[in-house]
N, C-alpha and C positions, 0 to 999 in steps of 0.2 A: 503494499500497499502506502502511495504515491506520499509525501511530506506534508504538512497546510501553508503557504502558503499568506501569512498576518495581511498583506499588502488589497487583501480580497477577505472582507473580515464575513460579508455575505454569505462566502461556501459554505459556513460554518455548521450550518446546520443541512447539508449536505452530506458534509464528510465526516462526522457523529451520525447518521444514520450510515452509512455502508462501513463508520468501524464498531459498529456490532455486528453486523455478516462478518465483517472476517473474523472479527474474533471469534463466531458464533462457526465460522469454516474456517476458523485453527484450531477448534472443543476447545477453546479456553472457558472456564467454567467460573472458577474463584477468581475473586475479589484482587485477588494481590496480582495474579496473571492477570488479569481483565487492564491496572491502573500500569503493570509495566510494559506492556506491551504500548499504548498509551502513548505513553508516555520519552516510546522507542520512535513508536513509526513518526508522531507528528512532524518531527522537526525540530534542530535548537535552537529556531528564531520563538517557533513559537511555547517550547520549552524551558526556556529565560522567560517568555510570559508569564509559566507559570509561577514560577520563583518568582518573579517577579510580587505576582496577586500576593502571594502567605510567604510564611519564615519556609528557609530550608528543613525544617523542624519535624513544622504539618504541614510537606506537603511528604513527605515522610511515615508521615505516620496517617495522613487523608487518605478513607478509600477515593477508588475509581467513581461514585455516584458523586460524591464534594468538590471531587477534579476535575469534572465533567461540568459539571454547576458552576464552578466557580470561570472553567473557562467558555461557557455558555453565555453567563452573561457580560462577558467579557467581554466575546465576539455579537456578539445579538443580543443585547440589553432586551429587553420585555415591552412594549409601551400596552398603553391602556385598551381595551376593547374596542373602545368606540374608536381611538386613534385609528387603530388597525383595522379596523371598517373603512374609515373614515380614505388610506392609500388604496382598498378592495375597490372601493365605486370610482375614487381618480385614472382607476388602470383602464384605457382607452388599448384598442388594435394597435401597433403600428405598420406603416403603408406596410414593409416590407418583414411583415410577418403572416404566415401564414393562419387559417384561421384555427387550424390543429394544436398551430403555439400555441396561439393565444387564447385556447382552452385548457391545456395541461399550466401557461401560465396563471389562471385563476382558479383552477382546482388546486393550486398549490397553497396560493392569497388562502382559499374561501377555509382547510385542512386546518390551516395556523392560526385564524379566525378568530373563529371557533361560532362560525355559521351554525343554526339548528337544524335549517330548510337548505340543506346545501346544495343541491337539486333546481331549487324552483327558485335558487338567488343566483346561481349560476347559465340560468339560460334567460332570465330577465338579463344581467349585465352582459349577457355574451351579444343579448338580440344588441343592446343599446348604444355595446359601445364597438361592434363590426364599420369598418372602415369605408367597406362600401353600401353605400348610400340607394339602389337598388336593393339587390337585398337586404337590406334595411326596412323599406319599403316594405318586397314584399312578405318579409316573416310581422312585421306590423299587422301584414291584412289578415292574420290567420286568430283565426278564432280561439281556436285549441293548437299548440306545440309545444312540445317537451321540449327539456336539452337531448336529447339523441338528436330527435327530425330538427329541430336548428341547423347542429355541429352537422351533419347528413347534408340537408341545404348551402351549411356555408362549404364544404371541400368538394359538392360539387361544382359549388360558383369557382371555384377556388382554379380547378382541376380546367373550366369551360376558359375561363379569365385564360391560363398560363398558355391554352392550345390555343387559340386565336393569336396572341402577341406570337407566338412560336409561326404557325400560319402569317403572317399580316411580314412576319421579321425574314420568311423563304420566299415572300413573291416581294422584298421587297431589297435587294441586296445591301451592301456599302458603297461601290461602283450607282447602283442606280440613282440617286443622286445627285452626283456627282455630275453623272454626262446628264441629265435634266438642265442641273446649273447649265454645264457647255455648249444645253442646244438654246436655252433662251438667253447666254452673252450672243455666241453664233446667229441667232434673229435677230437680237437688238441692233448688232454691228449689221447685218445687213440690209436693218429699216433704218440706220443712221447713212450708211449710204445709199438709199434710195433716193431717202430724200433727199442731198444730198445733189444728187443727181438730177432730181424736181426743180430742186430750187435750180445747179447752175442753167437749166436746160426749159427753165419759164418764160413764155413766151415777153412778159409784160422786161424783164429783165433780157433779153435780146434783143427787143422791139429797142431796146434804149441805146445796147452796145450797140447795134449797124442800125441809127439812126443819122439818114444824112446830114449831113452840118448844112449851110446858106454857102454858095459862092460868090466870095466876093468879087470884084473890077479887078482890075491892071493899077501895082499898084499898092494894090489893097495888101494884109499879111489872109493867106489864105490859111484857110483851113479846113478844106473841106475836099474832096475826092483831087482836084487837080493841082496840082504841083503848082509853090507861090508864084517861079520865074516866068508859069502860062500866063499870055493876056486871055482875053476875051474879047471876042470879035465884034466888032458894034452894028449892029441892025438893022439900022439907021445915022443917016447925015448926023456930025454934028453940030450941036446947033438946035437940033426940032425939034 
């Protein structure tokens, strides 16, 4: 059996329960043998804490149950029933946790917090604490609902959601989105080129670019289509 890490005191209750089965598996029935095994396998850090809680001579003469209680009071001090039930009622399903994991956590809390009717309390809190709103509304609509039925509905909903996500992932591989972005960029570039072509070939701009300028008479600066040094012949006599 591995050592207990004092940095994680929340694991003490699980560790103490495992220790009971470990002692039973090794056929240790005598109180002194149980205490010796506990102080041997718990690790140096936990052994030091046990020594700090009581005097060394007291630890030597203490019973197994006394040592177990001292460590339990240190690692997992008991709150009042009302405070523990408040913690239970505040528990909600985490987005990344499945229905079965949520139910297991609720069962552990209910067992430690001393509810009389655990099945009904677990059912109510399971339905109220479910993360998926559609499933929650579906369970709220049922006139009669047992804990097992609520768990079964939740497991089916989890499996359906998981299958749907997998299908969507297969149908939309990572490169599909990149291809869509590239296609959109290309389409955008083509549209810009077409727009520029349309502007450059628009009749208004063409008419402005190629609109003939008036041709002036000889001696004037020419801005038209004829060279400046050429003169325009008169079509009628001078002074007419």
